N, C-alpha and C positions, 0 to 999 in steps of 0.2 A: 333114098340115096343121099339127099342133101343133109339129112340128119346124121347119117353115118360120116359124111365128110366133115361136118361141123364138129361132131364128137371126136373124130380123129385129130382135127386141127387143135382142139382144146387139149387133148391128151399130149400132143407134141409140145405145146406151149408149157404145160405143167411139167413135163419131163425136162424141158430145157431149163426151166426155172430151178428145179431140184438139182440138176447137174451143175448149174451155175452157182447155186448157193453152196453146194458141197465143195466145189472147187475153191470158192472164196475161203470157206472155213479151213480147208486143207492147207491153203497157202498161209493163212494166219497161223495155223498150228505149226506149220513148218518153220515160220519165222520165230514164233514164240513157242517152241517145242515143249516147254514145261507146263503148258496149259491144255486142258481138254478142248477138243475141236469145237464143241458147242459153247464154250465159255470164253474163248480167247478175246473176242471183241468186247467183252464186258470190262476187261482190264485195260486194254490199250486201244484207243481210237486214232484215226488218222490225224485228228486235230490235237492230240495230246502233246504238250511240250515235253521234250526229253533232254537229258544231260548225260553224256558219257558215250562210250564207243558202241557203234552198231554191232560190233563183234562180241560184245559182252554176253556172257552166258547166265549172268545173275541179274534179274530185273527187280528193282524196287518200285512198286506202284504205290504212290501216296495220294490219298484223297485229302485235300487240304483247302484252307480258306486263308487268304492273305491277312485277314484280321484275327486269325487264331493265334493266341500267344504261345500255345504249346507247339504249333507248327513252326513258329519262329525259333523257339528254343531248340527244336530237334534238327533244324536245317543245317547248322554247322557240324552237328554230330554225324549226320549222314554223309556230308561232304568229306569229313575227315576219314571215314571208313572207305569212301570211294578213292580218296587220294592215296590211302595205304594199299589199295588193290588196283593199281592203274590198268585200265582197259578191261577189267573183269566185271564191272558193275555199271548198269545203266539205270538212271532215275527217270521215272515217268510220273508226271504230275497230273492229277485229276482234281476236279472241283467238287466241293461239298459245302456250299454256303448255307448252312442250316438256319442261321438267324435272320430275322427280318431286316432287309436292307443290305445284307452281306454280299448279295450278288453285285451290288454297285462296285465294290472293290475288285471283284473278279473282272468286271467290265473294264475298269481302269487298267488293270494288268494286261488284259487282252488287247486293249487299244494301244498300249505301249509296245506290245508285240508287233503290231503293224509297222512300228518305226524301227524294228530290229533291236528293241531295248527290253526284251522280256526279263531276262535274268538280272540285268542291272536294276530294273524297276522293282522286282520282287525283293532283291537284296536291300534296297532302300526302304521298302515298305516294312520288311521284317525288323530292320535296325531302328526304325523310328516309330514302331508301334506304341511305345510309351508316350508319344506325343499326340497321336491321332486316334488311338484305339485302346487306351489303357482300361483294362477290366470291363470291356464292353461299352465304354463311354466314347462312342464314335463321334469324331469331329472332322468331317470331310474337309472343311476349309483348311485345317492345319495340315492335312495330307497334301493338298495342292501346294502348300508352301514348301514342303520338303522334296516333292517329286523332281524338281529341276536338278537335284543332285544326280539323278540317273541319266541326265543328258537328253531328256525328252522335250517335245513341244507340247506344252500343257494345253494350249487352245485346240490343237489338233486332237489330243486325247479326249477332250470334252465333246468333240464332234463324233469321233470314231467309236466311242464307247456305246453309242446308241445304234450301232450297226446290228441289224437283225441276225446276222451270222453269229455274233457273239452270244446272243440270247439262245440260239439253237445249240451252241456248244454247252452252255450251262444246263439247258434242259436235258440234253443227252447224258451229261455226266450225272445229273441228279437221278435219271432213270437207272443208270448203272449203279449208283449208290443204293438205290432201293433193291435192285436185283441181287447185289452182293451183301445186302444187310449191313451196310456201314452205318454205325450208330453215332460216331463222334469223330472229330478231327484232332490230330491226323489219324487217318486209318491206313494201316500198312499191309501190303501183301508182298511177299518175296517169292518170286517164281510161282505165283498163284496161291501161295500158302499164307493165310491170314495170321497176323500177330495176335495170338490169343490172349496173352497177358501183357498189358501195356507197360513199357518201361524201357530205359536206355539199355540195360543189361539184356533184357529179353529180345529187343530188336537186334542187338549186336549178335546174340547167339543164333537167331533165326537166319541172319545174313551169313554168318560164318558157316552154318550147317550147309547152306546152299553153295557157298564157295568151295567147301570141302568136297561136296558131291560133284560139282561141275568141273573142278580143277583138282583132281586127286593127287597129282604129282607135284 
């Protein structure tokens, strides 16, 4: 009788887990309806920084690295498209620090986020890449010199960047990078669809195709 009760209890626990998991996936799919139930969490995590309206029907998910020159070059291009389509596009940033030491720059950015200065800091990092990260010649000391332009407390960033929670964010994003087979930065997905051929024109066409589909009138 004990074994039957134990087996029944295990079955109830397993069933509860399956129901809970399916409910979570369903809610994710409801929020990001353009993605398959089983894949929605790969694109957008609770920790992912976002820019744009929550009511937007077109999501641009970008796997990036603050030290990536191409990411910096594409940033104003994406923002221009967003500005031309107010309220219709939401940008989601994920991390893919592929090169040795690149995760340090992500940690700095996330530490700035703790001060409410995420987007300001990213803007400064992108605009000053030629000073501290030109062609992979990373010079962190020069980055510290320009970061005050973002209105951040540098000493606090140096402490907060070692928070284990930030390391977990990077680890999760890198796991999703692997699952989605992202090979380089920036890696773009628009409503779950990958940018197959990289380029300004190709990205604009992919975004426009989703805008047309989601906003037909």
